[in-house]
Each structure stands twice: as structure tokens, then as C-alpha cells.
C-alpha positions in Angstrom: 9.1 -48.1 87.2 6.9 -45.8 85.2 9.8 -44.0 83.5 11.1 -47.4 82.2 7.7 -48.3 80.9 7.2 -44.9 79.3 10.6 -45.2 77.5 9.8 -48.7 76.3 6.4 -47.6 75.0 7.9 -44.6 73.3 10.6 -46.7 71.6 8.0 -49.3 70.4 5.7 -46.5 69.2 8.5 -44.8 67.2 9.6 -48.2 65.7 6.2 -49.3 64.7 3.8 -46.4 64.3 6.1 -43.6 63.0 8.6 -45.8 61.2 9.7 -44.5 57.9 10.0 -48.1 56.8 6.2 -48.6 57.0 5.5 -45.5 54.7 5.7 -46.3 51.0 6.0 -43.1 48.9 7.9 -42.1 45.8 7.4 -38.5 46.7 10.4 -36.6 48.1 10.1 -34.3 51.1 12.9 -32.5 53.0 13.3 -29.7 55.4 16.0 -27.1 55.0 18.2 -29.3 53.0 18.1 -32.1 55.6 18.0 -35.7 54.8 15.3 -36.7 52.3 12.1 -38.1 53.9 8.8 -39.3 52.6 5.6 -37.5 51.8 2.0 -38.8 51.8 -0.1 -36.3 50.0 -0.2 -34.3 46.8 2.9 -35.1 44.7 4.0 -33.4 41.5 7.1 -34.5 39.6 8.2 -36.8 42.4 8.2 -34.0 45.1 5.7 -32.8 47.7 3.5 -30.2 46.2 0.2 -29.5 48.1 -1.3 -30.7 51.3 0.0 -33.8 53.1 2.2 -35.3 55.8 5.9 -35.5 55.6 8.3 -37.5 57.8 12.1 -37.2 57.9 14.6 -39.2 60.0 18.0 -37.5 60.4 21.3 -39.4 60.6 21.6 -38.3 64.3 18.4 -40.1 65.2 16.2 -37.0 65.4 13.1 -36.8 63.3 10.6 -34.3 61.9 6.9 -34.7 61.2 5.2 -32.1 59.2 1.4 -31.7 58.6 0.4 -29.1 56.1 1.4 -27.7 52.7 4.5 -28.1 50.7 5.9 -26.6 47.5 8.9 -28.1 45.6 9.4 -30.7 48.3 9.7 -28.4 51.3 7.2 -26.9 53.8 5.4 -23.9 52.3 2.2 -22.4 53.6 0.3 -23.3 56.8 1.9 -26.1 58.6 2.4 -27.9 61.9 5.9 -29.3 62.5 6.9 -31.7 65.3 10.6 -32.0 66.0 11.8 -35.1 68.0 15.4 -34.9 69.2 17.6 -35.9 72.2 16.2 -33.1 74.3 12.5 -34.1 73.7 9.8 -33.0 71.3 8.4 -29.7 70.5 5.9 -28.4 67.9 5.8 -25.3 65.8 2.5 -24.2 64.1 2.1 -21.4 61.6 3.3 -20.3 58.2 6.3 -21.7 56.5 8.1 -20.2 53.5 10.6 -22.2 51.5 11.0 -24.7 54.4 11.4 -22.0 57.1 9.1 -20.9 59.9 8.0 -17.3 59.1 5.9 -14.8 61.1 3.8 -15.6 64.2 4.1 -19.2 65.3 2.6 -21.2 68.2 5.4 -23.2 69.9 4.3 -26.1 72.1 6.4 -28.1 74.5 5.2 -30.9 76.8 4.4 -29.7 80.3 4.6 -26.0 79.3 2.0 -23.5 78.2 2.1 -22.7 74.4 4.1 -19.6 73.5 3.4 -17.2 70.7 6.8 -16.4 69.0 7.9 -14.5 65.9 10.1 -16.2 63.4 12.1 -14.9 60.5 13.9 -17.2 58.1 13.4 -20.1 60.5 14.9 -18.3 63.5 13.0 -17.3 66.7 13.2 -13.5 66.9 11.1 -12.9 70.0 7.6 -12.8 71.4 4.7 -12.4 69.1 2.3 -11.4 71.8 -0.8 -13.2 73.0 -3.1 -11.7 70.4 -1.0 -12.7 67.4 -2.8 -14.6 64.7 -1.3 -18.0 63.8 -2.0 -19.6 60.4 -3.1 -23.2 61.0 -3.1 -26.0 58.4 -6.0 -27.6 60.3 -8.3 -24.6 59.7 -7.4 -24.5 56.0 -7.8 -28.2 55.5 -11.2 -28.2 57.3 -12.6 -25.3 55.3 -10.9 -26.1 52.0 -9.7 -22.5 51.6 
């Protein structure tokens, strides 16, 4: 069955491609006081400080991938965060302040159209409207500004 094959491939992918065991880094990264993860990117004093990629695996089996900027070991600035948990995966793209989603964010879920949402202190506070401007780490990394 396709579902069984998909589940097996997903398990293999998570074990081999996104395994924290295969990432060697002495640079600490965390998200909102969660379990410490690893950071591949600019590191200052042993913590994430600048552009890079962070990965965290929680005790409950969920995980977070973050692509963007960090300060003092947490997301800070333009970023793209993917959360994998028992309900599936979703992504949040936009600005992060002290580890929290802040302002207009693009929220993506498999099989659904992207939504523009407003966040305050990491909490979804409602629609941001279709014309909201979302800060993207990919634009910043490409242009170098």
C-alpha cells in the first residue's frame, strides 16, 4: 500500500537525512527554552549568532527545523521554521524576535493553501490579510542585505 510505503520512506528519511546524530556542531541552538539542538552557521561564544540552520529534537519525538537568523542561540530576524509533530508538519515564515514569531507570517500546511497570519509573542492572533508583507530569510540571504 502507498500509505505504508510513504510512512516507511518518511521514517527512513527522518532517521538518515534529518538525524541530529549526523550533524556535528558545538554551537547551541534552542527554541523558546525547548531542548537544546544543533546549529550549522555563524556561531559566537558557543551559541547561534547569525545566519544558519538549526535543528531541535524534543523529548516527545517532535522536531523543529529553522532556516534563518539567530541571536544568543534563538531565532531572531527573518526565518523559516518547520515543525514536525504527531499531527503532521507545518511551516511558519516571517520575522522572529527572541525565539517567537512576530508580525505577519506565512503559514504553510501540506495540502492546504498558504495563510497569512499575524503573530504576537509566538501566538497566532488572527488574519494578516492577503497583502501583508512577510519577511523572508531567503530574500535576505540571496541579496545579502
